C-alpha positions in Angstrom: 76.6 29.9 -7.8 77.2 33.5 -7.2 73.6 34.5 -7.6 72.8 32.4 -4.5 75.6 33.7 -2.4 75.2 36.3 0.2 76.7 38.8 -1.7 74.7 38.2 -4.9 71.3 37.8 -3.6 69.2 40.7 -2.4 68.2 39.3 1.3 65.4 42.0 1.8 62.0 40.4 1.3 60.1 43.6 0.9 60.3 47.1 -0.7 58.1 50.1 -0.6 57.5 50.2 3.1 56.0 53.8 2.7 53.5 53.1 -0.1 49.9 54.3 -0.1 48.4 51.4 -2.0 47.3 48.1 -0.8 50.3 45.8 0.0 51.4 43.4 -2.7 52.6 39.8 -2.1 54.4 38.1 -5.0 55.8 34.5 -5.5 58.2 33.2 -8.0 58.0 30.2 -10.3 60.0 27.0 -10.3 63.8 27.5 -10.7 63.8 31.1 -9.6 64.0 32.5 -6.0 62.8 35.6 -4.5 66.2 37.5 -3.9 67.2 36.8 -7.5 69.0 40.3 -8.5 68.4 39.6 -12.1 64.7 39.1 -12.0 62.4 39.0 -8.8 64.2 41.8 -7.1 63.7 44.1 -10.0 60.1 43.1 -10.3 59.6 43.8 -6.8 61.1 47.1 -6.9 59.1 47.9 -10.1 55.9 47.1 -8.5 56.7 48.9 -5.5 57.2 52.1 -7.6 54.4 51.7 -10.1 51.6 50.7 -7.5 53.1 52.9 -4.7 52.7 50.0 -2.4 54.7 47.8 0.0 55.6 44.6 -1.7 56.7 41.3 0.1 58.4 38.7 -2.1 57.8 35.5 -0.4 60.7 32.9 0.1 60.0 29.3 0.6 62.4 28.3 3.2 62.7 24.6 4.4 62.3 25.3 8.1 58.7 26.3 9.2 60.3 29.0 11.6 62.5 30.5 9.1 60.7 33.1 6.9 63.3 34.7 4.8 66.9 34.8 3.8 67.2 31.2 2.3 68.0 31.8 -1.3 69.4 28.4 -2.0 66.6 26.5 -0.2 64.1 28.9 -1.9 65.2 27.9 -5.3 65.3 24.2 -4.6 62.0 24.1 -2.8 60.3 25.2 -6.1 61.0 21.6 -7.1 61.4 19.6 -4.1 58.9 20.9 -1.6 55.4 19.5 -2.2 52.8 22.0 -3.1 50.8 21.5 0.2 54.1 22.3 2.1 54.7 25.3 0.0 51.1 26.7 0.6 51.6 26.1 4.3 54.9 28.1 4.2 53.4 30.9 2.1 50.8 31.2 4.7 53.3 31.3 7.6 55.1 34.0 5.8 52.1 36.4 5.0 50.5 36.0 8.4 53.9 36.9 10.1 54.1 40.2 8.3 52.1 42.9 10.1 51.9 45.0 6.8 49.7 42.2 5.4 47.3 42.0 8.3 44.3 43.9 6.6 44.7 41.9 3.3 46.9 42.1 0.2 46.9 42.1 -3.5 48.9 39.0 -5.0 51.0 38.3 -8.2 52.5 34.9 -9.1 54.7 33.8 -11.7 54.1 30.5 -13.4 54.0 27.6 -10.6 53.8 30.3 -7.9 50.3 31.0 -9.0 49.2 27.7 -7.9 50.6 28.2 -4.5 48.7 31.5 -4.2 45.7 29.8 -5.4 46.1 27.1 -2.9 46.5 29.9 -0.1 43.3 31.4 -1.3 41.3 28.2 -1.2 42.7 26.8 2.1 43.3 29.9 4.2 42.7 33.5 2.8 43.3 35.0 6.1 44.5 37.6 5.6 42.5 37.9 2.4 43.9 38.1 -1.1 42.0 40.9 -3.0 43.1 41.2 -6.5 45.0 38.1 -7.9 47.2 38.6 -10.9 48.5 35.4 -12.5 51.4 35.7 -14.9 51.4 32.4 -17.0 50.2 30.3 -14.0 49.7 26.7 -14.2 46.1 27.3 -13.0 44.6 23.9 -14.2 47.6 22.0 -14.0 49.8 20.5 -16.8 49.6 17.5 -19.0 53.5 17.1 -18.9 56.2 17.7 -16.3 57.3 21.3 -17.3 60.8 21.3 -18.7 63.4 22.6 -16.4 64.3 26.3 -16.7 68.1 26.1 -17.4 68.2 29.8 -17.9 68.2 30.1 -14.3 71.7 29.9 -12.4 72.2 26.8 -10.4 69.5 24.5 -11.6 71.6 21.8 -13.3 71.7 19.4 -10.5 68.1 20.3 -9.5 66.9 19.5 -13.0 68.6 16.0 -12.8 67.0 15.3 -9.5 63.6 16.2 -11.0 64.2 13.9 -13.9 65.3 11.1 -11.5 62.2 11.5 -9.4 59.9 11.7 -12.4 61.1 8.6 -13.8 59.9 6.7 -10.8 56.2 7.6 -11.7 54.6 11.0 -11.1 51.5 9.3 -9.4 53.5 7.1 -7.1 53.0 8.1 -3.3 56.8 8.6 -3.0 57.0 11.1 -5.9 53.7 12.8 -4.9 55.3 13.6 -1.5 58.6 15.1 -2.9 58.1 16.8 -6.4 55.9 19.9 -6.7 55.3 19.6 -10.3 53.7 16.1 -9.8 51.0 17.6 -7.5 49.5 19.3 -10.5 50.2 16.8 -13.2 46.7 16.4 -14.8 46.9 13.5 -17.3 43.7 13.7 -19.4 44.1 10.0 -20.2 44.5 8.8 -16.6 41.7 11.0 -14.8 40.7 8.4 -12.3 44.5 7.7 -11.1 44.8 11.5 -11.1 41.8 12.1 -8.8 42.8 9.1 -6.5 46.5 9.7 -6.3 47.5 13.3 -6.8 47.7 15.1 -3.4 47.1 18.7 -4.3 45.4 20.0 -7.6 42.3 17.7 -7.6 41.5 18.8 -3.9 41.6 22.5 -4.6 39.7 21.9 -7.8 37.0 20.1 -5.6 37.0 17.3 -8.2 37.6 14.4 -5.7 34.4 12.4 -5.2 32.9 12.9 -1.7 35.8 15.5 -0.8 34.3 18.8 -2.1 35.1 21.6 0.3 32.5 24.5 0.2 35.0 26.8 2.1 37.4 26.5 -0.8 34.8 27.7 -3.4 33.7 30.7 -1.1 37.1 31.9 -0.4 37.8 32.0 -4.2 34.5 33.8 -4.9 35.6 36.5 -2.4 38.4 37.8 -4.7 37.8 41.3 -5.8 39.5 40.7 -9.2 41.2 37.7 -10.8 43.5 38.6 -13.6 44.6 35.6 -15.9 47.6 36.2 -18.3 48.4 33.6 -20.9 51.5 33.3 -23.1 50.2 32.7 -26.7 53.5 30.7 -27.7 54.0 29.0 -24.4 56.3 25.9 -24.7 56.6 25.3 -21.0 53.0 24.8 -19.8 51.1 22.2 -21.8 48.4 23.1 -22.6 48.9 26.8 -22.5 45.2 27.4 -22.0 45.6 26.2 -18.5 46.8 29.7 -17.8 43.3 30.9 -18.7 41.5 27.9 -16.7 41.0 25.9 -19.9 42.4 22.5 -20.4 42.3 19.3 -22.5 39.0 17.3 -22.6 39.2 14.2 -20.6 40.7 11.5 -22.6 42.2 13.8 -25.2 45.8 15.2 -25.5 44.8 17.5 -28.4 41.2 18.8 -27.8 41.1 21.8 -25.6 38.2 23.1 -23.9 38.1 26.9 -23.1 37.2 28.0 -19.6 33.5 29.1 -20.0 32.7 25.6 -21.7 34.6 23.4 -19.1 32.8 21.2 -16.6 34.8 22.9 -13.6 33.2 26.2 -14.9 29.7 25.1 -15.8 29.3 23.2 -12.6 31.4 26.0 -10.6 33.5 23.3 -8.7 35.5 26.0 -7.0 33.9 29.4 -7.5 35.3 30.4 -10.9 32.0 30.7 -12.7 30.5 32.8 -9.8 33.4 35.1 -9.9 33.2 35.5 -13.6 29.5 36.1 -13.7 30.2 38.9 -11.2 32.5 40.5 -13.8 35.4 40.0 -11.9 37.6 37.9 -14.0 39.7 39.5 -16.7 41.9 37.6 -19.2 45.0 38.9 -21.3 47.3 37.2 -23.7 51.1 38.1 -24.3 52.8 37.2 -27.5 56.0 34.9 -27.0 57.0 32.1 -24.8 56.7 31.4 -21.0 57.3 34.5 -18.9 58.6 36.5 -21.7 56.2 39.4 -21.3 57.5 42.8 -21.8 58.2 45.4 -19.1 55.7 47.6 -20.6 52.9 45.2 -20.5 53.7 44.3 -16.8 53.8 48.1 -15.8 50.4 48.5 -17.6 48.7 45.6 -15.5 50.4 46.8 -12.3 49.1 50.1 -12.8 45.6 49.0 -13.8 44.9 46.6 -11.1 47.4 47.4 -8.1 48.1 51.3 -8.3 46.9 53.1 -5.2 44.5 55.3 -7.3 42.9 52.3 -8.8 42.5 50.2 -5.7 39.3 49.9 -3.7 40.3 50.9 -0.2 39.3 48.8 2.8 
């Protein structure tokens, strides 16, 4: 499709090189790509302007040594690169950018937030300071999100995703190849989920005998966590995952909100400590998944990323 061609995509990974604010790293969701001129490029440039900051929009290239200029791979890998590999590539990209060496603020969109969250737990060097999650799949999903057909060029990808999912999301084959399977948290199959899923149960510290204290300490180090939920979300099930809520174990209807959940009360990965330190803010936007208004986005960027609002290093 034209949007993926060299002429259609914006090949610059960054904008706002002369900004005074803390640098910002952004990561798109599934079906999108960093150099998409109809979406991510506009958001990148808007953040650079409103935050007066350098902004790096991360691309997920297939070759570890390639850090940018791979629009077709970037879009495909949102589906067909598993989450551990996405986190590893995200880490390579941010560590290779000297503008980010003292730390950065981060904003993710949908699935991109789980990649950023994985980076914080596993690496956080250079550290994330403020993390803004726009409709993020933070506690996973109870059903594979439907393919976003409004993005150009995803029809064949959606067919591939459907074929893989039909083989069984908890099989080793699919876990190694389908990103969405790595955060599929089936409330009715929790034992299987904790045993077979490769990504989410580990960063949640919910695998028996595999808790990692560093994962929690890294998450607690955030200066601010900002969680935005779409009130009428039809993509993420349950939508409360975007606020770190989720279904009760064994139920596909009973939702437990963040502060009543075991992962919060027992502080599996540092969320409670962060909240009790008054460093978690939650917002709700009307409408469906990623259908927030420009006015709202400008407001949160100014509030949390603008140079005048930022705690300086």
